[in-house]
VOVO-730328 format. One record per residue (C-alpha): z, x, y. Coordinates in nm, 3 decimals. Layout:
BEGIN
<pt z="Z" x="X" y="Y"/>
...
***
This chain:
BEGIN
<pt z="8.906" x="12.680" y="14.553"/>
<pt z="8.792" x="13.021" y="14.466"/>
<pt z="8.458" x="13.056" y="14.221"/>
<pt z="8.549" x="13.163" y="13.910"/>
<pt z="8.394" x="13.499" y="13.777"/>
<pt z="8.096" x="13.495" y="13.542"/>
<pt z="8.169" x="13.586" y="13.173"/>
<pt z="8.085" x="14.018" y="13.116"/>
<pt z="7.893" x="13.889" y="12.806"/>
<pt z="7.603" x="13.688" y="12.949"/>
<pt z="7.283" x="13.842" y="13.013"/>
<pt z="7.169" x="14.039" y="13.376"/>
<pt z="6.828" x="14.131" y="13.293"/>
<pt z="6.526" x="13.877" y="13.255"/>
<pt z="6.459" x="14.056" y="12.918"/>
<pt z="6.798" x="14.017" y="12.776"/>
<pt z="6.769" x="13.650" y="12.923"/>
<pt z="6.487" x="13.545" y="12.748"/>
<pt z="6.610" x="13.724" y="12.417"/>
<pt z="6.931" x="13.502" y="12.441"/>
<pt z="6.916" x="13.142" y="12.317"/>
<pt z="6.880" x="13.036" y="12.670"/>
<pt z="6.625" x="12.721" y="12.728"/>
<pt z="6.550" x="12.653" y="13.076"/>
<pt z="6.557" x="12.296" y="13.188"/>
<pt z="6.574" x="12.044" y="13.474"/>
<pt z="6.889" x="11.949" y="13.650"/>
<pt z="6.810" x="11.568" y="13.587"/>
<pt z="6.799" x="11.669" y="13.204"/>
<pt z="7.075" x="11.908" y="13.241"/>
<pt z="7.324" x="11.606" y="13.332"/>
<pt z="7.157" x="11.334" y="13.112"/>
<pt z="7.243" x="11.574" y="12.824"/>
<pt z="7.608" x="11.649" y="12.928"/>
<pt z="7.651" x="11.266" y="13.032"/>
<pt z="7.516" x="11.171" y="12.696"/>
<pt z="7.787" x="11.382" y="12.522"/>
<pt z="8.066" x="11.257" y="12.761"/>
<pt z="7.991" x="10.920" y="12.682"/>
<pt z="7.954" x="11.010" y="12.298"/>
<pt z="8.302" x="11.157" y="12.300"/>
<pt z="8.465" x="10.832" y="12.447"/>
<pt z="8.526" x="11.020" y="12.799"/>
<pt z="8.474" x="10.870" y="13.132"/>
<pt z="8.220" x="10.960" y="13.374"/>
<pt z="8.514" x="11.079" y="13.605"/>
<pt z="8.846" x="11.000" y="13.594"/>
<pt z="8.908" x="11.105" y="14.008"/>
<pt z="8.811" x="10.759" y="14.108"/>
<pt z="9.008" x="10.420" y="14.006"/>
<pt z="8.897" x="10.076" y="13.987"/>
<pt z="8.529" x="10.094" y="13.950"/>
<pt z="8.562" x="10.138" y="13.549"/>
<pt z="8.400" x="9.825" y="13.473"/>
<pt z="8.161" x="9.795" y="13.795"/>
<pt z="8.043" x="10.095" y="13.978"/>
<pt z="8.083" x="10.371" y="13.722"/>
<pt z="7.880" x="10.162" y="13.463"/>
<pt z="7.571" x="10.173" y="13.688"/>
<pt z="7.618" x="10.549" y="13.795"/>
<pt z="7.586" x="10.644" y="13.404"/>
<pt z="7.263" x="10.439" y="13.363"/>
<pt z="7.109" x="10.579" y="13.714"/>
<pt z="7.193" x="10.896" y="13.574"/>
<pt z="7.051" x="10.848" y="13.244"/>
<pt z="6.752" x="10.730" y="13.398"/>
<pt z="6.723" x="11.046" y="13.621"/>
<pt z="6.728" x="10.864" y="13.924"/>
<pt z="6.801" x="10.958" y="14.264"/>
<pt z="7.086" x="10.752" y="14.391"/>
<pt z="7.204" x="10.582" y="14.701"/>
<pt z="7.563" x="10.464" y="14.698"/>
<pt z="7.600" x="10.128" y="14.942"/>
<pt z="7.918" x="10.070" y="15.052"/>
<pt z="8.169" x="10.042" y="15.324"/>
<pt z="8.427" x="10.340" y="15.447"/>
<pt z="8.698" x="10.438" y="15.204"/>
<pt z="8.556" x="10.302" y="14.902"/>
<pt z="8.566" x="10.676" y="14.728"/>
<pt z="8.157" x="10.707" y="14.765"/>
<pt z="8.156" x="11.095" y="14.838"/>
<pt z="8.447" x="11.185" y="14.572"/>
<pt z="8.192" x="11.009" y="14.305"/>
<pt z="7.930" x="11.212" y="14.450"/>
<pt z="8.162" x="11.548" y="14.410"/>
<pt z="8.242" x="11.450" y="14.102"/>
<pt z="7.907" x="11.474" y="13.957"/>
<pt z="7.949" x="11.814" y="13.959"/>
<pt z="8.153" x="11.856" y="13.643"/>
<pt z="7.786" x="11.686" y="13.443"/>
<pt z="7.617" x="12.045" y="13.551"/>
<pt z="7.656" x="12.296" y="13.302"/>
<pt z="7.928" x="12.580" y="13.375"/>
<pt z="7.692" x="12.843" y="13.414"/>
<pt z="7.312" x="12.906" y="13.584"/>
<pt z="7.057" x="13.200" y="13.590"/>
<pt z="6.904" x="13.277" y="13.860"/>
<pt z="6.695" x="13.563" y="14.004"/>
<pt z="6.938" x="13.753" y="14.193"/>
<pt z="6.946" x="13.776" y="14.560"/>
<pt z="6.744" x="13.436" y="14.555"/>
<pt z="6.808" x="13.207" y="14.836"/>
<pt z="6.679" x="12.903" y="14.650"/>
<pt z="6.818" x="12.977" y="14.293"/>
<pt z="6.494" x="13.099" y="14.160"/>
<pt z="6.461" x="13.033" y="13.793"/>
<pt z="6.348" x="13.350" y="13.658"/>
<pt z="6.107" x="13.170" y="13.420"/>
<pt z="5.922" x="12.945" y="13.696"/>
<pt z="6.017" x="13.150" y="14.028"/>
<pt z="5.913" x="12.903" y="14.335"/>
<pt z="6.021" x="13.111" y="14.630"/>
<pt z="5.776" x="13.432" y="14.734"/>
<pt z="6.081" x="13.665" y="14.733"/>
<pt z="6.117" x="13.577" y="14.335"/>
<pt z="5.774" x="13.553" y="14.232"/>
<pt z="5.690" x="13.900" y="14.396"/>
<pt z="6.027" x="14.038" y="14.195"/>
<pt z="5.964" x="13.918" y="13.861"/>
<pt z="5.623" x="14.044" y="13.901"/>
<pt z="5.690" x="14.354" y="14.016"/>
<pt z="6.015" x="14.446" y="13.753"/>
<pt z="5.945" x="14.188" y="13.463"/>
<pt z="6.193" x="14.189" y="13.209"/>
<pt z="6.401" x="14.399" y="13.397"/>
<pt z="6.444" x="14.136" y="13.672"/>
<pt z="6.805" x="14.133" y="13.774"/>
<pt z="6.961" x="13.851" y="13.688"/>
<pt z="7.306" x="13.660" y="13.833"/>
<pt z="7.477" x="13.363" y="13.741"/>
<pt z="7.608" x="13.064" y="13.955"/>
<pt z="7.901" x="12.880" y="13.873"/>
<pt z="7.799" x="12.480" y="13.865"/>
<pt z="8.087" x="12.424" y="14.188"/>
<pt z="7.819" x="12.610" y="14.404"/>
<pt z="7.547" x="12.406" y="14.285"/>
<pt z="7.653" x="12.146" y="14.533"/>
<pt z="7.584" x="12.077" y="14.891"/>
<pt z="7.654" x="11.830" y="15.109"/>
<pt z="7.578" x="11.746" y="15.458"/>
<pt z="7.698" x="11.451" y="15.694"/>
<pt z="7.424" x="11.311" y="15.868"/>
<pt z="7.421" x="11.295" y="16.224"/>
<pt z="7.166" x="11.220" y="16.492"/>
<pt z="7.088" x="11.595" y="16.627"/>
<pt z="7.049" x="11.684" y="16.251"/>
<pt z="6.724" x="11.893" y="16.248"/>
<pt z="6.438" x="11.958" y="16.026"/>
<pt z="6.558" x="12.321" y="16.048"/>
<pt z="6.879" x="12.224" y="15.899"/>
<pt z="6.768" x="12.047" y="15.604"/>
<pt z="6.403" x="12.195" y="15.492"/>
<pt z="6.410" x="12.508" y="15.683"/>
<pt z="6.262" x="12.715" y="15.980"/>
<pt z="6.075" x="13.049" y="16.053"/>
<pt z="6.337" x="13.297" y="16.120"/>
<pt z="6.284" x="13.488" y="16.435"/>
<pt z="6.482" x="13.792" y="16.326"/>
<pt z="6.263" x="13.833" y="16.008"/>
<pt z="5.955" x="13.802" y="16.250"/>
<pt z="6.094" x="14.074" y="16.467"/>
<pt z="6.115" x="14.279" y="16.179"/>
<pt z="5.782" x="14.319" y="16.108"/>
<pt z="5.649" x="13.996" y="15.932"/>
<pt z="5.374" x="13.768" y="16.033"/>
<pt z="5.463" x="13.404" y="16.136"/>
<pt z="5.275" x="13.283" y="15.838"/>
<pt z="5.433" x="13.496" y="15.577"/>
<pt z="5.630" x="13.285" y="15.344"/>
<pt z="5.906" x="13.560" y="15.311"/>
<pt z="5.971" x="13.477" y="15.692"/>
<pt z="6.138" x="13.130" y="15.620"/>
<pt z="6.483" x="13.070" y="15.654"/>
<pt z="6.554" x="12.798" y="15.406"/>
<pt z="6.736" x="12.452" y="15.471"/>
<pt z="7.013" x="12.291" y="15.274"/>
<pt z="6.733" x="12.096" y="15.058"/>
<pt z="6.542" x="12.402" y="14.906"/>
<pt z="6.897" x="12.593" y="14.873"/>
<pt z="7.009" x="12.315" y="14.688"/>
<pt z="6.747" x="12.359" y="14.400"/>
<pt z="6.855" x="12.348" y="14.059"/>
<pt z="7.144" x="12.132" y="14.177"/>
<pt z="7.261" x="11.794" y="14.363"/>
<pt z="7.244" x="11.769" y="14.719"/>
<pt z="7.450" x="11.480" y="14.870"/>
<pt z="7.357" x="11.316" y="15.227"/>
<pt z="7.643" x="11.121" y="15.360"/>
<pt z="7.579" x="10.819" y="15.599"/>
<pt z="7.226" x="10.862" y="15.548"/>
<pt z="7.103" x="10.599" y="15.810"/>
<pt z="7.229" x="10.801" y="16.085"/>
<pt z="6.947" x="11.051" y="16.055"/>
<pt z="6.695" x="11.011" y="16.314"/>
<pt z="6.417" x="10.849" y="16.164"/>
<pt z="6.153" x="11.161" y="16.217"/>
<pt z="6.380" x="11.349" y="16.020"/>
<pt z="6.409" x="11.090" y="15.694"/>
<pt z="6.028" x="11.123" y="15.751"/>
<pt z="6.082" x="11.494" y="15.637"/>
<pt z="6.291" x="11.372" y="15.304"/>
<pt z="5.979" x="11.152" y="15.165"/>
<pt z="5.832" x="11.440" y="14.993"/>
<pt z="6.149" x="11.574" y="14.840"/>
<pt z="6.217" x="11.233" y="14.707"/>
<pt z="5.886" x="11.175" y="14.564"/>
<pt z="5.673" x="11.520" y="14.505"/>
<pt z="5.982" x="11.718" y="14.477"/>
<pt z="5.848" x="12.009" y="14.722"/>
<pt z="5.929" x="12.045" y="15.105"/>
<pt z="5.669" x="12.175" y="15.367"/>
<pt z="5.766" x="12.417" y="15.682"/>
<pt z="5.608" x="12.363" y="15.979"/>
<pt z="5.226" x="12.479" y="15.949"/>
<pt z="5.280" x="12.690" y="15.650"/>
<pt z="5.106" x="12.651" y="15.361"/>
<pt z="5.396" x="12.732" y="15.147"/>
<pt z="5.506" x="12.429" y="14.897"/>
<pt z="5.845" x="12.457" y="14.698"/>
<pt z="5.837" x="12.258" y="14.384"/>
<pt z="6.233" x="12.176" y="14.421"/>
<pt z="6.425" x="12.055" y="14.113"/>
<pt z="6.732" x="11.850" y="14.296"/>
<pt z="6.889" x="11.550" y="14.242"/>
<pt z="6.972" x="11.358" y="14.554"/>
<pt z="7.272" x="11.135" y="14.598"/>
<pt z="7.330" x="10.962" y="14.941"/>
<pt z="7.571" x="10.721" y="15.116"/>
<pt z="7.539" x="10.449" y="15.340"/>
<pt z="7.728" x="10.207" y="15.555"/>
<pt z="7.612" x="9.832" y="15.444"/>
<pt z="7.598" x="9.741" y="15.808"/>
<pt z="7.368" x="10.061" y="15.941"/>
<pt z="7.152" x="10.022" y="15.596"/>
<pt z="7.054" x="9.644" y="15.645"/>
<pt z="7.151" x="9.495" y="15.965"/>
<pt z="7.066" x="9.765" y="16.199"/>
<pt z="6.740" x="9.863" y="15.961"/>
<pt z="6.802" x="10.236" y="16.039"/>
<pt z="6.672" x="10.344" y="15.699"/>
<pt z="6.341" x="10.377" y="15.693"/>
<pt z="6.160" x="10.128" y="15.434"/>
<pt z="5.966" x="10.439" y="15.252"/>
<pt z="6.278" x="10.658" y="15.195"/>
<pt z="6.483" x="10.352" y="15.068"/>
<pt z="6.198" x="10.308" y="14.790"/>
<pt z="6.202" x="10.609" y="14.680"/>
<pt z="6.573" x="10.637" y="14.577"/>
<pt z="6.549" x="10.512" y="14.203"/>
<pt z="6.882" x="10.318" y="14.202"/>
<pt z="7.105" x="10.149" y="14.471"/>
<pt z="7.486" x="10.125" y="14.383"/>
<pt z="7.722" x="9.867" y="14.575"/>
<pt z="8.069" x="10.016" y="14.584"/>
<pt z="8.351" x="9.803" y="14.669"/>
<pt z="8.704" x="9.799" y="14.772"/>
<pt z="8.961" x="9.765" y="14.502"/>
<pt z="9.029" x="9.409" y="14.353"/>
<pt z="9.359" x="9.454" y="14.178"/>
<pt z="9.665" x="9.559" y="14.387"/>
<pt z="9.798" x="9.749" y="14.073"/>
<pt z="9.469" x="9.960" y="14.162"/>
<pt z="9.547" x="10.006" y="14.480"/>
<pt z="9.873" x="10.106" y="14.402"/>
<pt z="9.768" x="10.341" y="14.148"/>
<pt z="9.499" x="10.515" y="14.399"/>
<pt z="9.818" x="10.540" y="14.677"/>
<pt z="10.020" x="10.711" y="14.404"/>
<pt z="9.739" x="10.923" y="14.310"/>
<pt z="9.625" x="11.032" y="14.692"/>
<pt z="9.925" x="11.033" y="14.907"/>
<pt z="10.119" x="11.362" y="15.009"/>
<pt z="10.493" x="11.323" y="15.074"/>
<pt z="10.688" x="11.506" y="15.290"/>
<pt z="10.917" x="11.771" y="15.086"/>
<pt z="11.281" x="11.642" y="15.105"/>
<pt z="11.632" x="11.768" y="15.055"/>
<pt z="11.736" x="11.479" y="14.863"/>
<pt z="11.542" x="11.276" y="14.572"/>
<pt z="11.243" x="11.048" y="14.711"/>
<pt z="11.280" x="10.707" y="14.543"/>
<pt z="11.040" x="10.399" y="14.644"/>
<pt z="11.100" x="10.093" y="14.503"/>
<pt z="10.868" x="9.850" y="14.333"/>
<pt z="10.811" x="9.613" y="14.621"/>
<pt z="10.780" x="9.867" y="14.884"/>
<pt z="10.468" x="10.005" y="14.655"/>
<pt z="10.348" x="9.622" y="14.662"/>
<pt z="10.386" x="9.584" y="15.006"/>
<pt z="10.188" x="9.844" y="15.122"/>
<pt z="9.935" x="9.779" y="14.945"/>
<pt z="9.927" x="9.436" y="15.036"/>
<pt z="9.907" x="9.487" y="15.383"/>
<pt z="9.558" x="9.627" y="15.330"/>
<pt z="9.445" x="9.329" y="15.092"/>
<pt z="9.538" x="9.077" y="15.301"/>
<pt z="9.395" x="9.262" y="15.625"/>
<pt z="9.049" x="9.238" y="15.407"/>
<pt z="9.066" x="8.884" y="15.424"/>
<pt z="9.173" x="8.820" y="15.794"/>
<pt z="8.982" x="8.654" y="16.017"/>
<pt z="9.068" x="8.856" y="16.349"/>
<pt z="8.985" x="9.198" y="16.108"/>
<pt z="8.632" x="9.318" y="16.143"/>
<pt z="8.527" x="9.324" y="15.781"/>
<pt z="8.186" x="9.481" y="15.839"/>
<pt z="8.364" x="9.806" y="15.961"/>
<pt z="8.573" x="9.743" y="15.662"/>
<pt z="8.972" x="9.797" y="15.567"/>
<pt z="9.006" x="10.163" y="15.402"/>
<pt z="9.210" x="10.286" y="15.078"/>
<pt z="9.306" x="10.545" y="15.360"/>
<pt z="9.468" x="10.271" y="15.557"/>
<pt z="9.714" x="10.187" y="15.211"/>
<pt z="9.744" x="10.580" y="15.178"/>
<pt z="9.868" x="10.687" y="15.535"/>
<pt z="10.084" x="10.342" y="15.557"/>
<pt z="10.280" x="10.487" y="15.230"/>
<pt z="10.320" x="10.832" y="15.384"/>
<pt z="10.457" x="10.684" y="15.680"/>
<pt z="10.704" x="10.443" y="15.584"/>
<pt z="10.841" x="10.727" y="15.332"/>
<pt z="10.833" x="10.974" y="15.619"/>
<pt z="11.053" x="10.699" y="15.839"/>
<pt z="11.264" x="10.658" y="15.541"/>
<pt z="11.306" x="11.055" y="15.521"/>
<pt z="11.380" x="11.065" y="15.896"/>
<pt z="11.683" x="10.804" y="15.882"/>
<pt z="11.826" x="11.005" y="15.590"/>
<pt z="11.811" x="11.294" y="15.776"/>
<pt z="12.010" x="11.159" y="16.021"/>
<pt z="12.256" x="10.924" y="15.783"/>
<pt z="12.305" x="11.192" y="15.534"/>
<pt z="12.276" x="10.932" y="15.259"/>
<pt z="12.198" x="11.034" y="14.913"/>
<pt z="11.827" x="10.952" y="14.852"/>
<pt z="11.515" x="10.869" y="15.041"/>
<pt z="11.440" x="10.516" y="15.004"/>
<pt z="11.187" x="10.306" y="15.185"/>
<pt z="11.318" x="9.974" y="15.342"/>
<pt z="11.155" x="9.649" y="15.475"/>
<pt z="11.266" x="9.801" y="15.837"/>
<pt z="11.080" x="10.109" y="15.755"/>
<pt z="10.769" x="9.908" y="15.742"/>
<pt z="10.715" x="9.871" y="16.102"/>
<pt z="10.643" x="10.246" y="16.156"/>
<pt z="10.303" x="10.130" y="15.974"/>
<pt z="10.188" x="10.027" y="16.321"/>
<pt z="10.114" x="10.389" y="16.411"/>
<pt z="9.934" x="10.463" y="16.109"/>
<pt z="9.748" x="10.135" y="16.080"/>
<pt z="9.592" x="10.119" y="16.461"/>
<pt z="9.347" x="10.399" y="16.412"/>
<pt z="9.180" x="10.215" y="16.105"/>
<pt z="9.093" x="9.845" y="16.162"/>
<pt z="8.873" x="9.725" y="16.392"/>
<pt z="8.956" x="9.371" y="16.560"/>
<pt z="8.664" x="9.121" y="16.560"/>
<pt z="8.806" x="8.847" y="16.838"/>
<pt z="9.097" x="9.014" y="17.046"/>
<pt z="9.144" x="9.322" y="17.268"/>
<pt z="9.374" x="9.596" y="17.083"/>
<pt z="9.652" x="9.546" y="17.351"/>
<pt z="9.766" x="9.253" y="17.082"/>
<pt z="9.708" x="9.489" y="16.805"/>
<pt z="10.051" x="9.544" y="16.724"/>
<pt z="10.141" x="9.165" y="16.712"/>
<pt z="9.842" x="9.119" y="16.432"/>
<pt z="9.977" x="9.443" y="16.255"/>
<pt z="10.345" x="9.297" y="16.233"/>
<pt z="10.205" x="8.925" y="16.125"/>
<pt z="9.965" x="9.137" y="15.858"/>
<pt z="10.314" x="9.304" y="15.715"/>
<pt z="10.486" x="8.959" y="15.713"/>
<pt z="10.235" x="8.804" y="15.531"/>
<pt z="10.233" x="9.093" y="15.250"/>
<pt z="10.601" x="9.076" y="15.253"/>
<pt z="10.614" x="8.679" y="15.198"/>
<pt z="10.316" x="8.662" y="14.939"/>
<pt z="10.513" x="8.987" y="14.731"/>
<pt z="10.854" x="8.775" y="14.773"/>
<pt z="10.724" x="8.462" y="14.702"/>
<pt z="10.507" x="8.575" y="14.338"/>
<pt z="10.775" x="8.837" y="14.215"/>
<pt z="11.154" x="8.738" y="14.325"/>
<pt z="11.269" x="8.363" y="14.169"/>
<pt z="11.589" x="8.333" y="14.398"/>
<pt z="11.826" x="8.096" y="14.190"/>
<pt z="12.085" x="8.184" y="14.405"/>
<pt z="11.912" x="8.063" y="14.710"/>
<pt z="12.122" x="7.791" y="14.793"/>
<pt z="12.437" x="8.004" y="14.754"/>
<pt z="12.309" x="8.249" y="14.977"/>
<pt z="12.218" x="7.991" y="15.279"/>
<pt z="12.554" x="7.825" y="15.219"/>
<pt z="12.710" x="8.198" y="15.277"/>
<pt z="12.517" x="8.247" y="15.587"/>
<pt z="12.616" x="7.877" y="15.705"/>
<pt z="12.990" x="7.982" y="15.709"/>
<pt z="12.922" x="8.197" y="16.010"/>
<pt z="12.798" x="8.509" y="15.832"/>
<pt z="12.590" x="8.762" y="15.986"/>
<pt z="12.400" x="9.043" y="15.850"/>
<pt z="12.268" x="9.343" y="16.056"/>
<pt z="11.964" x="9.569" y="15.936"/>
<pt z="11.775" x="9.838" y="16.070"/>
<pt z="11.580" x="10.168" y="15.964"/>
<pt z="11.888" x="10.386" y="16.106"/>
<pt z="12.182" x="10.226" y="15.931"/>
<pt z="12.314" x="10.440" y="15.657"/>
<pt z="12.327" x="10.280" y="15.294"/>
<pt z="12.697" x="10.219" y="15.338"/>
<pt z="12.676" x="9.942" y="15.592"/>
<pt z="12.467" x="9.730" y="15.350"/>
<pt z="12.662" x="9.809" y="15.045"/>
<pt z="12.952" x="9.646" y="15.273"/>
<pt z="12.743" x="9.353" y="15.294"/>
<pt z="12.694" x="9.303" y="14.945"/>
<pt z="13.064" x="9.334" y="14.894"/>
<pt z="13.174" x="9.107" y="15.182"/>
<pt z="12.882" x="8.810" y="15.005"/>
<pt z="12.923" x="8.810" y="14.651"/>
<pt z="12.631" x="8.559" y="14.655"/>
<pt z="12.392" x="8.830" y="14.770"/>
<pt z="12.495" x="9.062" y="14.487"/>
<pt z="12.361" x="8.937" y="14.164"/>
<pt z="11.999" x="8.859" y="14.293"/>
<pt z="11.999" x="9.201" y="14.497"/>
<pt z="12.110" x="9.419" y="14.207"/>
<pt z="11.828" x="9.194" y="13.999"/>
<pt z="11.551" x="9.304" y="14.265"/>
<pt z="11.634" x="9.666" y="14.250"/>
<pt z="11.661" x="9.691" y="13.876"/>
<pt z="11.910" x="9.839" y="13.629"/>
<pt z="12.074" x="10.174" y="13.749"/>
<pt z="12.007" x="10.106" y="14.111"/>
<pt z="12.096" x="10.404" y="14.365"/>
<pt z="12.284" x="10.299" y="14.680"/>
<pt z="11.960" x="10.309" y="14.874"/>
<pt z="11.761" x="10.110" y="14.627"/>
<pt z="12.037" x="9.839" y="14.666"/>
<pt z="12.023" x="9.865" y="15.013"/>
<pt z="11.650" x="9.825" y="14.999"/>
<pt z="11.651" x="9.535" y="14.796"/>
<pt z="11.893" x="9.380" y="15.017"/>
<pt z="11.656" x="9.400" y="15.277"/>
<pt z="11.403" x="9.266" y="15.100"/>
<pt z="11.558" x="8.978" y="14.980"/>
<pt z="11.712" x="8.872" y="15.329"/>
<pt z="11.348" x="8.899" y="15.455"/>
<pt z="11.218" x="8.718" y="15.168"/>
<pt z="11.453" x="8.425" y="15.270"/>
<pt z="11.342" x="8.461" y="15.640"/>
<pt z="10.979" x="8.434" y="15.549"/>
<pt z="11.028" x="8.142" y="15.311"/>
<pt z="11.245" x="7.966" y="15.597"/>
<pt z="11.576" x="7.980" y="15.478"/>
<pt z="11.711" x="8.197" y="15.687"/>
<pt z="11.698" x="8.289" y="16.076"/>
<pt z="11.631" x="8.606" y="16.198"/>
<pt z="11.653" x="8.785" y="16.562"/>
<pt z="11.431" x="9.072" y="16.579"/>
<pt z="11.381" x="9.377" y="16.800"/>
<pt z="11.155" x="9.642" y="16.662"/>
<pt z="11.304" x="9.758" y="16.307"/>
<pt z="11.616" x="9.587" y="16.414"/>
<pt z="11.674" x="9.265" y="16.284"/>
<pt z="11.998" x="9.008" y="16.288"/>
<pt z="11.983" x="8.733" y="15.973"/>
<pt z="12.199" x="8.437" y="16.045"/>
<pt z="12.208" x="8.052" y="15.964"/>
<pt z="11.934" x="7.831" y="16.067"/>
<pt z="12.157" x="7.575" y="16.185"/>
<pt z="12.334" x="7.805" y="16.463"/>
***
């Protein structure tokens, strides 16, 4: 995303800035004032994150109003990074700095040797640059090889070679934290930092300054620090040193969506669907089943719950199921792309890399994933489908009827089944909904047959995505 250009009417010199209505303020006060206005206007802290309206977001609002540094504690795929990035919207749109400053010096109170000398030399003629709020956010993924030079700074050998002395503060090259001055600095997966590097952050969080090697320079930073951590690293392994934990004003626990409707809304918001020459229609029960697979996985005793089951699993599964339906449609030339229950078998490829198993080898993962999908289908069918016609359907199968399904069959094969078995027609149309297309009727037929099988009223012979439904008496 490109950074917008600063408006032409903004002051370009320190004297003009001083004569304007601009009043310098700390980044915490800036965020607090803007958040107060959002709350007074009835606006949410952010609309980019769903499912936290009554849990995480109120805590985050309280922490920001209190001016705290914050650590978000939660498993993977709980939108921690997205929430942090959304905080940029609470900053003022434009911020004046001393032009050319590496650390976004406030011209009213410069902290770097460069800006101090420039303001002293040029006074009201000091040039001013304006920084957009999107540039006032720095993010670092912690790793064991992250160094103090990355975060705080180091003596720049090129500047020394250019004639500066080692102890000259102008010879310093600043790291991400000083460069985040008057903005937000985010550290993802904080416990992955080596302990000696964590020690280097203590001054940043408490005294608000940095110290670089043997230099006497001290930079009084104005920065909001927000970090993320996984509970397993944070509590069980003890990889976050106690003094650093103590310096965060607020610790906020995140969580996975409590409701299926929230998970489905996130899927619809985040999924990137393939382009298709024909319309894509996703039945309500496919939405439900894909989201429900993640929910049942989060309760499964064979899935590692300490690693978590990310919402990214639901998104990837949704994209995979639709892509598999598109693959079929391109070959069968049906009029619309409509995922079916048989397409759910494609989720194996998008699920295997996103869950970890506690008590089994990965070699058995296909069977576990198939069991999770079957449980999700059965729960969806049992909760939402009242099948009064079930006895008539079972009776029709008792008269030696067989139904073939698969992720490679065209819609016309399913419509032929409905024409040949009137007992299926009414419930299938009820599940598909009014004005259902041929593809939606085909998908609803598979869902009804699979629901009857999973509730032990029909038998099924399956091989991959292909299935044969028959009477249990044969």
